[in-house]
C-alpha positions in Angstrom: -24.8 -5.0 -5.2 -24.6 -1.3 -5.9 -21.2 0.4 -6.1 -20.9 3.1 -3.5 -19.3 6.3 -4.5 -17.3 8.0 -1.7 -16.2 11.4 -0.6 -13.8 12.1 2.3 -13.5 15.0 4.7 -10.0 15.4 6.0 -6.7 14.7 4.4 -4.4 13.7 7.2 -3.4 10.3 8.5 -7.0 8.9 8.7 -8.1 10.6 5.5 -5.3 8.8 3.6 -6.2 5.6 5.5 -9.8 5.6 4.3 -8.8 6.7 0.7 -6.6 3.6 0.5 -9.2 1.4 2.0 -11.9 2.6 -0.5 -9.4 2.0 -3.4 -8.6 -1.5 -2.0 -12.1 -3.0 -2.0 -12.4 -3.3 -5.8 -15.6 -2.7 -7.7 -17.7 -2.3 -4.6 -16.5 1.3 -3.9 -15.1 4.3 -5.7 -13.4 7.4 -4.3 -14.8 10.4 -6.0 -13.6 13.5 -4.1 -11.8 14.8 -1.1 -12.1 18.1 0.9 -10.4 19.5 4.0 -6.9 20.4 5.0 -3.8 21.6 3.2 -2.9 18.1 2.0 -6.3 17.5 0.3 -5.2 18.5 -3.2 -2.2 16.2 -3.2 -4.1 13.3 -1.5 -6.9 13.6 -4.0 -4.4 13.5 -6.9 -2.5 10.5 -5.6 -5.7 8.5 -5.4 -7.2 9.7 -8.7 -10.0 11.6 -7.1 -11.2 15.2 -7.4 -10.3 17.9 -4.9 -13.1 20.1 -3.7 -12.1 23.5 -2.3 -15.2 23.8 0.0 -17.2 21.5 2.2 -20.4 22.7 0.6 -19.1 21.7 -2.9 -18.2 18.2 -1.7 -21.6 17.6 -0.1 -23.5 19.0 -3.1 -22.0 16.5 -5.5 -24.6 14.1 -6.9 -22.0 11.5 -7.8 -21.3 10.8 -4.1 -23.4 8.3 -2.2 -21.5 8.2 1.1 -18.9 10.4 3.0 -16.2 9.3 5.4 -15.7 11.9 8.1 -12.0 12.0 9.2 -11.6 15.5 10.5 -10.9 16.5 14.1 -13.8 15.3 16.2 -15.2 18.7 17.3 -15.9 19.3 13.6 -17.9 16.1 13.0 -21.4 17.3 13.7 -21.4 20.1 11.1 -20.0 17.8 8.4 -22.3 14.8 9.3 -25.4 17.0 9.4 -24.6 18.5 6.0 -23.9 15.1 4.5 -27.2 13.7 5.8 -29.1 16.7 4.6 -27.7 16.1 1.1 -28.8 12.4 1.2 -25.4 10.8 1.8 -24.6 7.9 4.2 -21.8 8.6 6.7 -18.9 6.6 8.3 -17.6 8.8 11.1 -14.2 8.4 12.7 -14.4 7.9 16.4 -15.3 9.7 18.6 -18.6 10.3 16.9 -18.7 13.9 18.3 -17.9 15.7 21.5 -21.3 15.8 23.1 -24.1 13.2 23.3 -26.6 15.9 22.1 -24.7 16.2 18.8 -24.8 12.4 18.4 -28.6 12.5 18.9 -28.9 15.2 16.2 -27.0 12.9 13.8 -29.0 9.8 14.7 -32.3 11.7 14.3 -31.3 13.1 10.9 -30.1 9.8 9.7 -33.3 8.0 10.7 -35.4 10.7 9.2 -33.6 10.4 5.9 -33.3 6.6 6.0 -29.5 6.8 5.7 -26.8 4.7 7.3 -24.9 6.4 10.2 -21.9 4.2 11.1 -18.8 4.8 13.3 -15.3 3.6 12.6 -14.3 1.0 15.3 -11.7 -0.8 13.4 -10.8 -3.3 16.1 -13.9 -5.2 15.1 -12.2 -6.0 11.8 -8.8 -7.1 13.0 -8.0 -10.8 13.7 -8.0 -10.9 17.5 -11.1 -9.1 18.7 -13.5 -11.2 16.5 -11.8 -14.3 17.8 -12.4 -13.1 21.4 -16.0 -12.5 20.6 -16.3 -16.0 19.1 -14.6 -17.7 22.1 -16.9 -15.8 24.6 -20.0 -16.7 22.6 -19.0 -20.4 22.6 -18.9 -20.5 26.4 -15.3 -21.8 26.3 -14.2 -19.5 29.1 -17.6 -19.5 30.9 -19.3 -16.3 32.0 -17.1 -13.2 31.8 -16.3 -11.9 35.3 -13.9 -9.1 34.6 -11.9 -7.3 31.9 -9.1 -4.8 31.8 -8.4 -2.6 28.8 -5.3 -0.4 28.4 -4.2 2.2 25.8 -0.9 3.7 26.7 0.7 6.2 24.3 2.9 9.2 23.9 1.4 12.5 23.1 4.1 13.2 20.5 3.3 9.9 18.7 -0.5 10.3 19.0 -1.0 10.0 15.3 1.7 7.4 14.5 3.6 7.1 11.2 4.0 10.8 10.6 0.3 11.5 11.5 1.1 13.6 14.6 -2.0 15.5 15.6 -0.6 17.4 18.6 -1.7 20.7 17.0 -5.3 20.1 17.8 -5.5 17.4 20.5 -4.4 20.0 23.0 -7.3 22.4 22.3 -10.2 22.6 24.7 -12.5 21.6 21.8 -10.8 18.2 21.9 -12.2 17.6 25.4 -9.6 15.1 26.4 -7.8 12.0 25.3 -10.4 9.8 27.0 -12.9 10.4 24.3 -10.3 9.9 21.6 -8.6 6.7 22.7 -11.1 4.9 25.0 -14.1 4.5 22.6 -12.1 1.7 21.0 -11.8 -0.1 24.3 -15.4 0.5 25.3 -16.7 -0.9 22.0 -14.3 -3.9 22.2 -15.8 -4.8 25.6 -19.4 -4.2 24.6 -19.1 -6.0 21.3 -17.1 -9.0 22.6 -19.6 -9.7 25.4 -22.8 -8.4 23.7 -23.5 -6.5 26.9 -24.2 -2.9 27.9 -22.6 -0.6 30.5 -24.9 0.2 33.3 -22.7 2.5 35.5 -19.2 3.9 35.5 -16.7 5.7 37.7 -13.6 7.5 36.7 -10.6 9.5 37.8 -9.3 11.9 35.2 -6.0 13.8 35.4 -3.7 16.0 33.3 0.0 15.3 33.7 1.4 16.8 30.5 2.9 20.2 31.1 1.0 23.1 29.5 -1.8 20.8 28.3 -5.2 22.3 29.3 -7.3 19.1 29.0 -7.3 15.5 30.3 -4.6 13.2 29.3 -5.1 10.2 31.6 -8.2 8.4 32.9 -8.5 5.3 35.0 -12.1 4.0 35.2 -14.4 1.2 36.1 -17.5 -0.1 34.4 -20.3 -2.4 35.5 -21.9 -4.3 32.6 -25.5 -5.6 32.2 -24.2 -9.2 32.3 -22.6 -8.7 35.7 -19.0 -8.3 34.5 -16.9 -5.6 36.2 -14.2 -3.9 33.9 -11.4 -1.5 34.3 -9.6 0.8 31.9 -6.3 2.7 31.8 -6.0 5.2 29.0 -3.3 7.8 28.8 -1.4 9.9 26.3 1.2 10.9 28.9 3.7 7.9 28.5 7.3 8.9 28.1 8.1 6.1 25.6 6.7 3.1 23.7 4.9 0.8 26.1 5.1 -2.6 24.3 1.8 -4.5 24.0 -0.3 -1.8 25.6 -1.5 0.1 22.5 -4.8 -1.7 22.8 -4.6 -4.5 25.3 -7.5 -6.5 26.7 -7.4 -9.0 29.5 -10.5 -11.1 30.2 -11.2 -13.4 33.1 -14.1 -15.9 32.8 -15.5 -18.5 35.1 -13.8 -21.3 33.2 -10.8 -19.7 31.6 -9.1 -16.4 30.5 -8.0 -14.5 27.4 -5.2 -12.1 26.9 -5.4 -10.0 23.7 -2.9 -7.6 22.2 -4.9 -6.1 19.4 -1.7 -5.7 17.4 -0.1 -9.0 18.4 -0.9 -12.3 20.0 -4.1 -13.6 21.5 -3.7 -16.2 24.3 -6.1 -18.4 26.1 -5.7 -20.3 29.4 -7.8 -22.8 31.5 -7.1 -25.6 33.9 -7.3 -28.4 31.3 -5.0 -27.0 28.6 -3.0 -24.2 30.1 -1.6 -21.1 28.4 -1.7 -21.3 24.6 -1.6 -19.1 21.5 -5.0 -19.1 19.6 -4.6 -16.2 17.1 -2.1 -13.6 15.9 -2.8 -10.2 14.4 -0.1 -9.5 11.7 2.2 -6.6 12.9 0.9 -3.1 12.2 3.3 -1.0 14.2 5.8 1.3 12.5 8.9 -0.1 10.8 9.2 2.7 8.2 7.1 5.8 7.4 4.9 3.8 5.0 4.3 0.8 7.3 0.9 2.2 8.3 -0.4 1.7 4.8 0.7 -1.9 4.4 -1.7 -4.8 4.6 -1.0 -5.6 8.3 -2.8 -2.4 9.3 -4.9 -1.8 6.3 -6.7 -5.1 6.2 -9.0 -4.0 9.1 -9.8 -0.7 7.3 -10.5 -2.5 4.0 -12.8 -4.9 5.8 -14.5 -2.0 7.6 -15.2 -0.1 4.3 -16.6 -3.3 2.8 -18.8 -3.8 5.8 -20.1 -0.2 5.5 -20.8 -0.8 1.8 -22.7 -4.0 2.8 -24.8 -2.1 5.3 -25.7 0.5 2.8 -26.8 -2.2 0.4 -29.1 -3.7 3.1 -26.8 -6.6 4.2 -26.0 -7.5 7.7 -22.5 -6.5 8.7 -20.4 -5.8 11.8 -19.8 -2.2 11.1 -20.5 -0.2 14.2 -23.7 1.8 14.3 -24.4 5.4 15.2 -25.9 4.0 18.4 -22.5 2.3 19.2 -20.7 5.6 18.6 -23.1 7.5 20.8 -22.8 4.9 23.6 -19.0 4.9 23.5 -18.9 8.6 23.8 -21.5 8.7 26.6 -19.5 6.3 28.7 -16.3 8.2 28.2 -17.9 11.5 29.1 -19.6 9.9 32.1 -16.1 9.0 33.4 -15.2 12.6 33.2 -18.4 13.6 35.0 -17.7 10.9 37.7 -14.2 12.4 38.3 -15.5 15.9 38.6 -18.4 15.1 40.8 -16.8 12.2 42.7 -19.7 9.7 42.2 -20.8 6.8 40.1 -22.7 7.7 37.0 -25.5 5.4 35.8 -26.3 5.0 32.1 -29.7 4.2 30.7 
């Protein structure tokens, strides 16, 4: 297996997360350089990497094979296109972009260059969601009939662990919280059921004073396998809402699942009743450095390894650019539905 040499754009909470993940996978990966943000020089130094003062300089380096994009999402398309034009694979933090058209530009460029375009959906690499997927595939709960996903957060704690990003998530360029928070849930449902969304409806609102863009969306989705699913995603909570950071409830024809992505996974059916079947090690804050302990970082370590595997031609569960495009399209369609008061069909 070829060692993959990495660059990172962005030096905030997620930039540091990916820097640590790259360092943690051993000989399979190496962090070479970081660009972007006032913290970039210090972050690069702390991980033994070079600091590049310009985006162009980072992308021009011949000793970089792949770039992790961890800047605000309205900046992604420029950075991804530059990386691909310079022959580098990309792992893009969700959301992939702010428009479907920009996603298509990235996918077309990646295909033309024969490069991997992947999107960071880290729930695939925690303990509970893969177990949910396994149980559904086994038929243990029968056919999935319905799901509900919730992500309830405070705006002031949007970044967690000192990674507050309120400076840019209020900007019109950010579009709304629905494209920031909900892609995780959409991908969790699609990946768990191996099914596609065929139509959506949504109601979007803004409840936070002085915020010019959406902060709350409640939506419904119809899937290709007949399942009907609902979502509640908001950044307008007034406090911690325990267990609802990424919560997925699933009702099947023979049984049900209840998943806290950051806690317990339970299963129930008529024969055996309610029981614990898996537990995700705690990842929520207990001190400023808790985000970078193994409970949270294991998923990101696994994700980087899966991305490396994909680059090296191996099968892996890292989300594709198509997955990223689909998640964004569904979220934007909920906003369209709310504005136009209609269901929106997806191809």
